[in-house]
C-alpha positions, 0 to 999 in steps of 0.5 A, a space after each residue: 616911714 615912707 618908702 619908693 617905688 617904681 614900675 618897669 617891665 622886662 622884654 624877653 630880649 633882657 630889655 626893661 623898660 620903664 613904666 612908672 618913674 620913682 615915686 614915694 608910698 606912704 603905706 597904711 597905718 593899719 592894714 585892711 582886714 584880711 579877706 578873700 571877697 572880691 570888692 564889687 563890680 564898679 562897671 556901668 552894667 553892674 552900678 546901673 539899678 535893675 528895672 
């Protein structure tokens, strides 16, 4: 079963602005295992091997 998702923001004045139009999102068959760990950093500095 597919879901739809729309991303929008609301200003302090209550005005709504659409950031991304409505799109279909397909859920995962099996959710990933829960973890309290952050994923590995992928910035250029961390990805470069130490010298």
